[in-house]
mmCIF file of the N, C-alpha and C atoms, coordinates in Angstrom:
data_MODEL
# 
_entry.id   MODEL 
# 
loop_
_atom_site.group_PDB 
_atom_site.id 
_atom_site.type_symbol 
_atom_site.label_atom_id 
_atom_site.label_alt_id 
_atom_site.label_comp_id 
_atom_site.label_asym_id 
_atom_site.label_entity_id 
_atom_site.label_seq_id 
_atom_site.pdbx_PDB_ins_code 
_atom_site.Cartn_x 
_atom_site.Cartn_y 
_atom_site.Cartn_z 
_atom_site.occupancy 
_atom_site.B_iso_or_equiv 
_atom_site.pdbx_formal_charge 
_atom_site.auth_seq_id 
_atom_site.auth_comp_id 
_atom_site.auth_asym_id 
_atom_site.auth_atom_id 
_atom_site.pdbx_PDB_model_num 
ATOM 1   N N  . MET A 1 1  ? -9.119  22.640 6.747  1.00 0.00 ? 1  MET A N  1 
ATOM 2   C CA . MET A 1 1  ? -8.690  22.003 7.576  1.00 0.00 ? 1  MET A CA 1 
ATOM 3   C C  . MET A 1 1  ? -8.709  20.209 6.748  1.00 0.00 ? 1  MET A C  1 
ATOM 4   N N  . THR A 1 2  ? -9.802  20.237 6.227  1.00 0.00 ? 2  THR A N  1 
ATOM 5   C CA . THR A 1 2  ? -10.078 18.614 5.466  1.00 0.00 ? 2  THR A CA 1 
ATOM 6   C C  . THR A 1 2  ? -8.802  18.686 4.250  1.00 0.00 ? 2  THR A C  1 
ATOM 7   N N  . GLU A 1 3  ? -8.732  19.743 3.358  1.00 0.00 ? 3  GLU A N  1 
ATOM 8   C CA . GLU A 1 3  ? -7.394  19.758 2.495  1.00 0.00 ? 3  GLU A CA 1 
ATOM 9   C C  . GLU A 1 3  ? -6.144  19.583 2.862  1.00 0.00 ? 3  GLU A C  1 
ATOM 10  N N  . ARG A 1 4  ? -6.097  19.969 4.063  1.00 0.00 ? 4  ARG A N  1 
ATOM 11  C CA . ARG A 1 4  ? -4.640  19.753 5.123  1.00 0.00 ? 4  ARG A CA 1 
ATOM 12  C C  . ARG A 1 4  ? -4.445  18.405 5.513  1.00 0.00 ? 4  ARG A C  1 
ATOM 13  N N  . ALA A 1 5  ? -5.564  18.005 5.851  1.00 0.00 ? 5  ALA A N  1 
ATOM 14  C CA . ALA A 1 5  ? -5.641  16.369 6.361  1.00 0.00 ? 5  ALA A CA 1 
ATOM 15  C C  . ALA A 1 5  ? -5.396  15.614 5.143  1.00 0.00 ? 5  ALA A C  1 
ATOM 16  N N  . ASP A 1 6  ? -6.132  15.721 4.177  1.00 0.00 ? 6  ASP A N  1 
ATOM 17  C CA . ASP A 1 6  ? -6.036  14.718 2.977  1.00 0.00 ? 6  ASP A CA 1 
ATOM 18  C C  . ASP A 1 6  ? -4.362  14.888 2.520  1.00 0.00 ? 6  ASP A C  1 
ATOM 19  N N  . ALA A 1 7  ? -3.770  16.186 2.471  1.00 0.00 ? 7  ALA A N  1 
ATOM 20  C CA . ALA A 1 7  ? -2.739  16.295 1.849  1.00 0.00 ? 7  ALA A CA 1 
ATOM 21  C C  . ALA A 1 7  ? -1.624  15.748 2.535  1.00 0.00 ? 7  ALA A C  1 
ATOM 22  N N  . CYS A 1 8  ? -1.949  15.490 4.235  1.00 0.00 ? 8  CYS A N  1 
ATOM 23  C CA . CYS A 1 8  ? -0.615  15.129 4.635  1.00 0.00 ? 8  CYS A CA 1 
ATOM 24  C C  . CYS A 1 8  ? -1.054  13.305 4.523  1.00 0.00 ? 8  CYS A C  1 
ATOM 25  N N  . LEU A 1 9  ? -2.148  12.748 4.507  1.00 0.00 ? 9  LEU A N  1 
ATOM 26  C CA . LEU A 1 9  ? -2.289  11.593 4.399  1.00 0.00 ? 9  LEU A CA 1 
ATOM 27  C C  . LEU A 1 9  ? -1.825  10.912 3.083  1.00 0.00 ? 9  LEU A C  1 
ATOM 28  N N  . ALA A 1 10 ? -1.967  11.840 1.999  1.00 0.00 ? 10 ALA A N  1 
ATOM 29  C CA . ALA A 1 10 ? -1.703  11.486 0.617  1.00 0.00 ? 10 ALA A CA 1 
ATOM 30  C C  . ALA A 1 10 ? 0.011   11.476 0.435  1.00 0.00 ? 10 ALA A C  1 
ATOM 31  N N  . ALA A 1 11 ? 0.718   12.237 1.398  1.00 0.00 ? 11 ALA A N  1 
ATOM 32  C CA . ALA A 1 11 ? 2.067   11.968 1.617  1.00 0.00 ? 11 ALA A CA 1 
ATOM 33  C C  . ALA A 1 11 ? 2.786   10.629 2.088  1.00 0.00 ? 11 ALA A C  1 
ATOM 34  N N  . PHE A 1 12 ? 1.914   10.041 2.477  1.00 0.00 ? 12 PHE A N  1 
ATOM 35  C CA . PHE A 1 12 ? 2.340   8.781  3.416  1.00 0.00 ? 12 PHE A CA 1 
ATOM 36  C C  . PHE A 1 12 ? 2.051   7.669  2.442  1.00 0.00 ? 12 PHE A C  1 
ATOM 37  N N  . ASP A 1 13 ? 2.982   6.552  2.510  1.00 0.00 ? 13 ASP A N  1 
ATOM 38  C CA . ASP A 1 13 ? 2.956   5.360  1.852  1.00 0.00 ? 13 ASP A CA 1 
ATOM 39  C C  . ASP A 1 13 ? 1.786   4.463  2.485  1.00 0.00 ? 13 ASP A C  1 
ATOM 40  N N  . ALA A 1 14 ? 1.486   3.515  1.847  1.00 0.00 ? 14 ALA A N  1 
ATOM 41  C CA . ALA A 1 14 ? 0.162   2.710  2.254  1.00 0.00 ? 14 ALA A CA 1 
ATOM 42  C C  . ALA A 1 14 ? 0.233   2.238  3.862  1.00 0.00 ? 14 ALA A C  1 
ATOM 43  N N  . THR A 1 15 ? 1.645   1.767  4.253  1.00 0.00 ? 15 THR A N  1 
ATOM 44  C CA . THR A 1 15 ? 1.911   1.337  5.577  1.00 0.00 ? 15 THR A CA 1 
ATOM 45  C C  . THR A 1 15 ? 1.521   2.655  6.514  1.00 0.00 ? 15 THR A C  1 
ATOM 46  N N  . GLU A 1 16 ? 2.253   3.612  6.057  1.00 0.00 ? 16 GLU A N  1 
ATOM 47  C CA . GLU A 1 16 ? 2.160   4.895  6.743  1.00 0.00 ? 16 GLU A CA 1 
ATOM 48  C C  . GLU A 1 16 ? 0.731   5.145  7.169  1.00 0.00 ? 16 GLU A C  1 
ATOM 49  N N  . ARG A 1 17 ? 0.043   5.006  5.926  1.00 0.00 ? 17 ARG A N  1 
ATOM 50  C CA . ARG A 1 17 ? -1.453  5.658  6.187  1.00 0.00 ? 17 ARG A CA 1 
ATOM 51  C C  . ARG A 1 17 ? -2.271  4.706  7.060  1.00 0.00 ? 17 ARG A C  1 
ATOM 52  N N  . THR A 1 18 ? -1.903  3.626  6.883  1.00 0.00 ? 18 THR A N  1 
ATOM 53  C CA . THR A 1 18 ? -2.436  2.705  7.874  1.00 0.00 ? 18 THR A CA 1 
ATOM 54  C C  . THR A 1 18 ? -2.177  3.107  9.758  1.00 0.00 ? 18 THR A C  1 
ATOM 55  N N  . ILE A 1 19 ? -0.739  3.372  9.969  1.00 0.00 ? 19 ILE A N  1 
ATOM 56  C CA . ILE A 1 19 ? -0.612  3.616  11.331 1.00 0.00 ? 19 ILE A CA 1 
ATOM 57  C C  . ILE A 1 19 ? -1.318  5.190  11.209 1.00 0.00 ? 19 ILE A C  1 
ATOM 58  N N  . ALA A 1 20 ? -1.470  6.228  10.383 1.00 0.00 ? 20 ALA A N  1 
ATOM 59  C CA . ALA A 1 20 ? -1.948  7.146  10.492 1.00 0.00 ? 20 ALA A CA 1 
ATOM 60  C C  . ALA A 1 20 ? -3.523  7.381  10.850 1.00 0.00 ? 20 ALA A C  1 
ATOM 61  N N  . ARG A 1 21 ? -3.998  6.450  10.030 1.00 0.00 ? 21 ARG A N  1 
ATOM 62  C CA . ARG A 1 21 ? -5.466  6.406  10.564 1.00 0.00 ? 21 ARG A CA 1 
ATOM 63  C C  . ARG A 1 21 ? -5.836  6.003  11.745 1.00 0.00 ? 21 ARG A C  1 
ATOM 64  N N  . ARG A 1 22 ? -5.037  4.760  12.238 1.00 0.00 ? 22 ARG A N  1 
ATOM 65  C CA . ARG A 1 22 ? -4.852  3.848  13.460 1.00 0.00 ? 22 ARG A CA 1 
ATOM 66  C C  . ARG A 1 22 ? -4.816  5.033  14.618 1.00 0.00 ? 22 ARG A C  1 
ATOM 67  N N  . VAL A 1 23 ? -3.960  5.877  14.522 1.00 0.00 ? 23 VAL A N  1 
ATOM 68  C CA . VAL A 1 23 ? -3.392  7.138  15.560 1.00 0.00 ? 23 VAL A CA 1 
ATOM 69  C C  . VAL A 1 23 ? -4.552  7.862  15.730 1.00 0.00 ? 23 VAL A C  1 
ATOM 70  N N  . CYS A 1 24 ? -5.234  8.460  14.656 1.00 0.00 ? 24 CYS A N  1 
ATOM 71  C CA . CYS A 1 24 ? -5.927  9.723  14.543 1.00 0.00 ? 24 CYS A CA 1 
ATOM 72  C C  . CYS A 1 24 ? -7.531  8.702  15.223 1.00 0.00 ? 24 CYS A C  1 
ATOM 73  N N  . LEU A 1 25 ? -7.890  7.292  15.156 1.00 0.00 ? 25 LEU A N  1 
ATOM 74  C CA . LEU A 1 25 ? -8.975  6.663  15.498 1.00 0.00 ? 25 LEU A CA 1 
ATOM 75  C C  . LEU A 1 25 ? -8.691  6.635  17.251 1.00 0.00 ? 25 LEU A C  1 
ATOM 76  N N  . ARG A 1 26 ? -7.554  6.267  17.608 1.00 0.00 ? 26 ARG A N  1 
ATOM 77  C CA . ARG A 1 26 ? -7.216  5.855  18.966 1.00 0.00 ? 26 ARG A CA 1 
ATOM 78  C C  . ARG A 1 26 ? -7.326  7.321  19.738 1.00 0.00 ? 26 ARG A C  1 
ATOM 79  N N  . LEU A 1 27 ? -6.886  8.337  19.218 1.00 0.00 ? 27 LEU A N  1 
ATOM 80  C CA . LEU A 1 27 ? -6.957  9.789  19.659 1.00 0.00 ? 27 LEU A CA 1 
ATOM 81  C C  . LEU A 1 27 ? -8.484  9.985  20.515 1.00 0.00 ? 27 LEU A C  1 
ATOM 82  N N  . VAL A 1 28 ? -9.489  9.551  19.661 1.00 0.00 ? 28 VAL A N  1 
ATOM 83  C CA . VAL A 1 28 ? -10.831 9.561  19.841 1.00 0.00 ? 28 VAL A CA 1 
ATOM 84  C C  . VAL A 1 28 ? -11.361 8.561  21.376 1.00 0.00 ? 28 VAL A C  1 
ATOM 85  N N  . ARG A 1 29 ? -11.465 9.396  22.166 1.00 0.00 ? 29 ARG A N  1 
ATOM 86  C CA . ARG A 1 29 ? -12.525 8.483  23.051 1.00 0.00 ? 29 ARG A CA 1 
ATOM 87  C C  . ARG A 1 29 ? -13.688 8.949  23.617 1.00 0.00 ? 29 ARG A C  1 
ATOM 88  N N  . PHE A 1 30 ? -14.597 8.286  23.519 1.00 0.00 ? 30 PHE A N  1 
ATOM 89  C CA . PHE A 1 30 ? -15.889 8.438  23.787 1.00 0.00 ? 30 PHE A CA 1 
ATOM 90  C C  . PHE A 1 30 ? -16.250 8.705  25.330 1.00 0.00 ? 30 PHE A C  1 
ATOM 91  N N  . GLY A 1 31 ? -16.918 9.337  25.687 1.00 0.00 ? 31 GLY A N  1 
ATOM 92  C CA . GLY A 1 31 ? -17.840 9.555  27.156 1.00 0.00 ? 31 GLY A CA 1 
ATOM 93  C C  . GLY A 1 31 ? -16.403 10.239 28.160 1.00 0.00 ? 31 GLY A C  1 
ATOM 94  N N  . ASP A 1 32 ? -15.607 10.770 27.556 1.00 0.00 ? 32 ASP A N  1 
ATOM 95  C CA . ASP A 1 32 ? -14.517 11.313 28.532 1.00 0.00 ? 32 ASP A CA 1 
ATOM 96  C C  . ASP A 1 32 ? -15.067 12.703 28.715 1.00 0.00 ? 32 ASP A C  1 
ATOM 97  N N  . ALA A 1 33 ? -14.663 13.029 29.940 1.00 0.00 ? 33 ALA A N  1 
ATOM 98  C CA . ALA A 1 33 ? -14.952 14.467 30.476 1.00 0.00 ? 33 ALA A CA 1 
ATOM 99  C C  . ALA A 1 33 ? -13.894 14.867 31.538 1.00 0.00 ? 33 ALA A C  1 
ATOM 100 N N  . GLY A 1 34 ? -14.018 16.207 31.863 1.00 0.00 ? 34 GLY A N  1 
ATOM 101 C CA . GLY A 1 34 ? -12.824 16.494 32.798 1.00 0.00 ? 34 GLY A CA 1 
ATOM 102 C C  . GLY A 1 34 ? -11.511 16.938 32.388 1.00 0.00 ? 34 GLY A C  1 
ATOM 103 N N  . PRO A 1 35 ? -10.439 17.375 33.037 1.00 0.00 ? 35 PRO A N  1 
ATOM 104 C CA . PRO A 1 35 ? -9.366  17.983 32.710 1.00 0.00 ? 35 PRO A CA 1 
ATOM 105 C C  . PRO A 1 35 ? -8.249  16.865 31.856 1.00 0.00 ? 35 PRO A C  1 
ATOM 106 N N  . GLY A 1 36 ? -8.561  15.799 32.259 1.00 0.00 ? 36 GLY A N  1 
ATOM 107 C CA . GLY A 1 36 ? -8.084  14.673 31.188 1.00 0.00 ? 36 GLY A CA 1 
ATOM 108 C C  . GLY A 1 36 ? -8.368  14.321 30.260 1.00 0.00 ? 36 GLY A C  1 
ATOM 109 N N  . ALA A 1 37 ? -9.394  14.808 29.770 1.00 0.00 ? 37 ALA A N  1 
ATOM 110 C CA . ALA A 1 37 ? -10.361 14.359 28.613 1.00 0.00 ? 37 ALA A CA 1 
ATOM 111 C C  . ALA A 1 37 ? -9.384  14.376 27.484 1.00 0.00 ? 37 ALA A C  1 
ATOM 112 N N  . GLY A 1 38 ? -9.354  13.273 26.644 1.00 0.00 ? 38 GLY A N  1 
ATOM 113 C CA . GLY A 1 38 ? -8.530  13.356 24.950 1.00 0.00 ? 38 GLY A CA 1 
ATOM 114 C C  . GLY A 1 38 ? -7.265  13.053 25.107 1.00 0.00 ? 38 GLY A C  1 
ATOM 115 N N  . LYS A 1 39 ? -6.688  12.809 26.359 1.00 0.00 ? 39 LYS A N  1 
ATOM 116 C CA . LYS A 1 39 ? -5.217  12.562 26.484 1.00 0.00 ? 39 LYS A CA 1 
ATOM 117 C C  . LYS A 1 39 ? -5.111  11.398 26.410 1.00 0.00 ? 39 LYS A C  1 
ATOM 118 N N  . GLN A 1 40 ? -3.957  10.576 25.683 1.00 0.00 ? 40 GLN A N  1 
ATOM 119 C CA . GLN A 1 40 ? -3.858  9.281  25.434 1.00 0.00 ? 40 GLN A CA 1 
ATOM 120 C C  . GLN A 1 40 ? -2.504  9.092  25.755 1.00 0.00 ? 40 GLN A C  1 
ATOM 121 N N  . PRO A 1 41 ? -2.154  8.119  26.447 1.00 0.00 ? 41 PRO A N  1 
ATOM 122 C CA . PRO A 1 41 ? -0.617  7.864  26.330 1.00 0.00 ? 41 PRO A CA 1 
ATOM 123 C C  . PRO A 1 41 ? 0.112   7.117  24.939 1.00 0.00 ? 41 PRO A C  1 
ATOM 124 N N  . LEU A 1 42 ? 1.337   7.763  24.823 1.00 0.00 ? 42 LEU A N  1 
ATOM 125 C CA . LEU A 1 42 ? 1.893   7.467  23.664 1.00 0.00 ? 42 LEU A CA 1 
ATOM 126 C C  . LEU A 1 42 ? 1.667   5.824  23.101 1.00 0.00 ? 42 LEU A C  1 
ATOM 127 N N  . GLY A 1 43 ? 2.126   4.945  24.260 1.00 0.00 ? 43 GLY A N  1 
ATOM 128 C CA . GLY A 1 43 ? 1.789   3.820  24.034 1.00 0.00 ? 43 GLY A CA 1 
ATOM 129 C C  . GLY A 1 43 ? 0.294   3.133  23.445 1.00 0.00 ? 43 GLY A C  1 
ATOM 130 N N  . ALA A 1 44 ? -0.463  4.002  23.887 1.00 0.00 ? 44 ALA A N  1 
ATOM 131 C CA . ALA A 1 44 ? -1.970  3.322  23.339 1.00 0.00 ? 44 ALA A CA 1 
ATOM 132 C C  . ALA A 1 44 ? -2.351  3.682  21.959 1.00 0.00 ? 44 ALA A C  1 
ATOM 133 N N  . LEU A 1 45 ? -1.224  4.640  21.148 1.00 0.00 ? 45 LEU A N  1 
ATOM 134 C CA . LEU A 1 45 ? -1.363  5.075  20.070 1.00 0.00 ? 45 LEU A CA 1 
ATOM 135 C C  . LEU A 1 45 ? -0.727  4.062  19.016 1.00 0.00 ? 45 LEU A C  1 
ATOM 136 N N  . ARG A 1 46 ? 0.074   3.455  19.507 1.00 0.00 ? 46 ARG A N  1 
ATOM 137 C CA . ARG A 1 46 ? 1.234   2.386  18.741 1.00 0.00 ? 46 ARG A CA 1 
ATOM 138 C C  . ARG A 1 46 ? 0.469   1.185  18.971 1.00 0.00 ? 46 ARG A C  1 
ATOM 139 N N  . ALA A 1 47 ? 0.565   0.041  17.756 1.00 0.00 ? 47 ALA A N  1 
ATOM 140 C CA . ALA A 1 47 ? 0.300   -1.149 17.388 1.00 0.00 ? 47 ALA A CA 1 
ATOM 141 C C  . ALA A 1 47 ? 1.398   -2.058 17.849 1.00 0.00 ? 47 ALA A C  1 
ATOM 142 N N  . ALA A 1 48 ? 1.375   -3.334 18.396 1.00 0.00 ? 48 ALA A N  1 
ATOM 143 C CA . ALA A 1 48 ? 2.456   -3.887 18.901 1.00 0.00 ? 48 ALA A CA 1 
ATOM 144 C C  . ALA A 1 48 ? 3.418   -4.054 17.669 1.00 0.00 ? 48 ALA A C  1 
ATOM 145 N N  . ASP A 1 49 ? 2.815   -4.422 16.445 1.00 0.00 ? 49 ASP A N  1 
ATOM 146 C CA . ASP A 1 49 ? 3.732   -4.552 15.160 1.00 0.00 ? 49 ASP A CA 1 
ATOM 147 C C  . ASP A 1 49 ? 4.050   -3.380 14.455 1.00 0.00 ? 49 ASP A C  1 
ATOM 148 N N  . ASP A 1 50 ? 3.869   -2.397 14.989 1.00 0.00 ? 50 ASP A N  1 
ATOM 149 C CA . ASP A 1 50 ? 4.199   -1.322 14.285 1.00 0.00 ? 50 ASP A CA 1 
ATOM 150 C C  . ASP A 1 50 ? 5.938   -1.138 14.145 1.00 0.00 ? 50 ASP A C  1 
ATOM 151 N N  . ASP A 1 51 ? 6.478   -0.562 13.365 1.00 0.00 ? 51 ASP A N  1 
ATOM 152 C CA . ASP A 1 51 ? 7.869   -0.518 13.339 1.00 0.00 ? 51 ASP A CA 1 
ATOM 153 C C  . ASP A 1 51 ? 8.119   0.786  13.860 1.00 0.00 ? 51 ASP A C  1 
ATOM 154 N N  . GLY A 1 52 ? 8.978   0.970  14.897 1.00 0.00 ? 52 GLY A N  1 
ATOM 155 C CA . GLY A 1 52 ? 8.889   2.062  16.044 1.00 0.00 ? 52 GLY A CA 1 
ATOM 156 C C  . GLY A 1 52 ? 9.318   3.222  14.907 1.00 0.00 ? 52 GLY A C  1 
ATOM 157 N N  . GLU A 1 53 ? 10.583  3.115  14.431 1.00 0.00 ? 53 GLU A N  1 
ATOM 158 C CA . GLU A 1 53 ? 10.726  4.301  13.507 1.00 0.00 ? 53 GLU A CA 1 
ATOM 159 C C  . GLU A 1 53 ? 9.923   4.879  12.787 1.00 0.00 ? 53 GLU A C  1 
ATOM 160 N N  . ARG A 1 54 ? 9.196   3.956  11.915 1.00 0.00 ? 54 ARG A N  1 
ATOM 161 C CA . ARG A 1 54 ? 8.295   4.364  11.109 1.00 0.00 ? 54 ARG A CA 1 
ATOM 162 C C  . ARG A 1 54 ? 7.125   5.234  11.668 1.00 0.00 ? 54 ARG A C  1 
ATOM 163 N N  . PHE A 1 55 ? 6.475   4.466  12.779 1.00 0.00 ? 55 PHE A N  1 
ATOM 164 C CA . PHE A 1 55 ? 5.875   5.185  13.898 1.00 0.00 ? 55 PHE A CA 1 
ATOM 165 C C  . PHE A 1 55 ? 5.999   6.592  14.110 1.00 0.00 ? 55 PHE A C  1 
ATOM 166 N N  . ALA A 1 56 ? 7.572   6.758  14.729 1.00 0.00 ? 56 ALA A N  1 
ATOM 167 C CA . ALA A 1 56 ? 8.029   7.979  15.152 1.00 0.00 ? 56 ALA A CA 1 
ATOM 168 C C  . ALA A 1 56 ? 7.573   9.008  14.026 1.00 0.00 ? 56 ALA A C  1 
ATOM 169 N N  . VAL A 1 57 ? 8.110   8.572  12.657 1.00 0.00 ? 57 VAL A N  1 
ATOM 170 C CA . VAL A 1 57 ? 8.010   9.467  11.600 1.00 0.00 ? 57 VAL A CA 1 
ATOM 171 C C  . VAL A 1 57 ? 6.722   9.822  11.150 1.00 0.00 ? 57 VAL A C  1 
ATOM 172 N N  . VAL A 1 58 ? 5.864   8.896  11.244 1.00 0.00 ? 58 VAL A N  1 
ATOM 173 C CA . VAL A 1 58 ? 4.127   9.230  10.948 1.00 0.00 ? 58 VAL A CA 1 
ATOM 174 C C  . VAL A 1 58 ? 3.569   9.991  12.202 1.00 0.00 ? 58 VAL A C  1 
ATOM 175 N N  . LEU A 1 59 ? 3.697   10.094 13.346 1.00 0.00 ? 59 LEU A N  1 
ATOM 176 C CA . LEU A 1 59 ? 3.598   10.595 14.450 1.00 0.00 ? 59 LEU A CA 1 
ATOM 177 C C  . LEU A 1 59 ? 3.964   12.260 14.471 1.00 0.00 ? 59 LEU A C  1 
ATOM 178 N N  . GLY A 1 60 ? 5.269   12.139 14.360 1.00 0.00 ? 60 GLY A N  1 
ATOM 179 C CA . GLY A 1 60 ? 5.959   13.622 13.897 1.00 0.00 ? 60 GLY A CA 1 
ATOM 180 C C  . GLY A 1 60 ? 5.176   14.246 13.015 1.00 0.00 ? 60 GLY A C  1 
ATOM 181 N N  . ARG A 1 61 ? 5.163   13.896 11.451 1.00 0.00 ? 61 ARG A N  1 
ATOM 182 C CA . ARG A 1 61 ? 4.375   14.537 10.532 1.00 0.00 ? 61 ARG A CA 1 
ATOM 183 C C  . ARG A 1 61 ? 2.815   14.674 10.451 1.00 0.00 ? 61 ARG A C  1 
ATOM 184 N N  . LEU A 1 62 ? 2.361   13.932 11.158 1.00 0.00 ? 62 LEU A N  1 
ATOM 185 C CA . LEU A 1 62 ? 0.835   14.024 11.952 1.00 0.00 ? 62 LEU A CA 1 
ATOM 186 C C  . LEU A 1 62 ? 0.832   15.400 12.692 1.00 0.00 ? 62 LEU A C  1 
ATOM 187 N N  . ALA A 1 63 ? 1.633   15.444 13.600 1.00 0.00 ? 63 ALA A N  1 
ATOM 188 C CA . ALA A 1 63 ? 1.722   16.372 14.471 1.00 0.00 ? 63 ALA A CA 1 
ATOM 189 C C  . ALA A 1 63 ? 2.311   18.150 13.861 1.00 0.00 ? 63 ALA A C  1 
ATOM 190 N N  . ASP A 1 64 ? 3.200   17.794 12.897 1.00 0.00 ? 64 ASP A N  1 
ATOM 191 C CA . ASP A 1 64 ? 3.763   18.852 12.099 1.00 0.00 ? 64 ASP A CA 1 
ATOM 192 C C  . ASP A 1 64 ? 2.568   19.536 11.109 1.00 0.00 ? 64 ASP A C  1 
ATOM 193 N N  . ALA A 1 65 ? 1.662   18.694 10.576 1.00 0.00 ? 65 ALA A N  1 
ATOM 194 C CA . ALA A 1 65 ? 0.556   18.796 9.788  1.00 0.00 ? 65 ALA A CA 1 
ATOM 195 C C  . ALA A 1 65 ? -0.505  19.818 10.696 1.00 0.00 ? 65 ALA A C  1 
# 
């Protein structure tokens, strides 16, 4: 799994890597339990200054990987 994650990140440019890292960090919610644990609304993964198209590309590639 590590090799696959590293390969995915390596394919991104610097800006896309920043977005990808932030998305991964924001997927982690400490202390959650129950049926909704771990679910994040899409808006919580995106920063206000992210380019919408670039964010969508990064999120799609992360999901595919």
